[in-house]
C-alpha positions as CSV (number, residue, x, y, z in Angstrom):
1,M,17.5,-3.4,-4.7
2,A,15.2,-5.7,-2.8
3,E,12.2,-7.0,-4.7
4,I,9.2,-5.2,-3.6
5,D,6.4,-7.9,-2.8
6,I,3.0,-6.3,-2.2
7,T,0.0,-8.5,-3.2
8,P,-3.7,-8.0,-3.2
9,D,-4.2,-10.4,-0.3
10,M,-1.8,-8.5,2.1
11,V,-3.6,-6.5,4.8
12,I,-3.4,-2.7,4.7
13,N,-1.6,-2.4,8.0
14,E,0.9,-4.9,7.2
15,V,1.7,-3.0,3.9
16,I,2.2,0.0,5.8
17,K,4.4,-1.5,8.4
18,Q,6.6,-3.1,5.9
19,H,6.5,0.0,3.6
20,P,5.7,3.2,5.4
21,W,6.2,5.4,2.3
22,T,2.9,3.8,0.9
23,L,0.7,5.6,3.5
24,P,0.2,8.6,1.3
25,V,-0.9,6.4,-1.5
26,F,-3.5,5.1,0.7
27,H,-4.6,8.6,1.8
28,R,-4.8,9.8,-1.8
29,Y,-7.1,6.8,-2.5
30,G,-9.3,7.5,0.5
31,V,-8.3,4.1,1.9
32,D,-8.9,3.9,5.7
33,S,-5.8,2.7,7.4
34,C,-7.1,2.9,10.8
35,C,-10.3,1.1,11.3
36,G,-10.1,-0.4,7.8
37,G,-6.6,-1.4,8.3
38,A,-7.3,-4.9,8.7
39,H,-8.8,-5.4,5.3
40,T,-6.9,-6.8,2.4
41,L,-6.1,-4.5,-0.4
42,A,-8.4,-6.4,-2.7
43,A,-11.2,-5.9,-0.2
44,A,-10.2,-2.2,0.4
45,A,-10.4,-1.6,-3.5
46,Q,-13.6,-3.3,-3.8
47,E,-15.1,-1.5,-0.9
48,N,-14.0,1.9,-2.1
49,N,-14.7,1.3,-5.8
50,L,-11.1,1.5,-6.7
51,N,-9.1,0.0,-9.7
52,L,-7.0,-2.7,-8.0
53,D,-4.4,-2.6,-10.6
54,N,-3.8,1.1,-10.3
55,L,-3.6,1.0,-6.6
56,M,-1.2,-1.9,-6.6
57,A,0.9,-0.1,-9.1
58,E,1.3,3.1,-7.0
59,L,1.8,1.2,-3.8
60,A,4.6,-0.7,-5.5
61,A,6.1,2.6,-7.1
62,A,6.0,4.3,-3.6
63,A,7.7,1.2,-1.9
64,A,10.4,0.9,-4.6
65,A,11.1,4.8,-4.4
66,A,11.4,4.4,-0.6
67,S,13.7,1.4,-1.0
68,E,15.9,3.2,-3.4
69,A,16.3,6.1,-1.1
70,G,17.5,4.1,1.7
71,P,16.2,3.5,5.2
72,A,14.3,6.4,6.8
73,G,15.6,7.6,10.0
């Protein structure tokens, strides 16, 4: 299994591009992936008063689950 490397300094749209299955996590947290998609994860967490550690954990879990499931298509 490939290592999932999502960091707080990554841009939201970059995370979604690399790990599309993270999109529902962003929606659940109310993070804007359209107009706000150019923000880093850390900035989005701060702007939305989110716990960055929880957000990062859920993103990593979603990406890992998708990785284990294999390529979408």
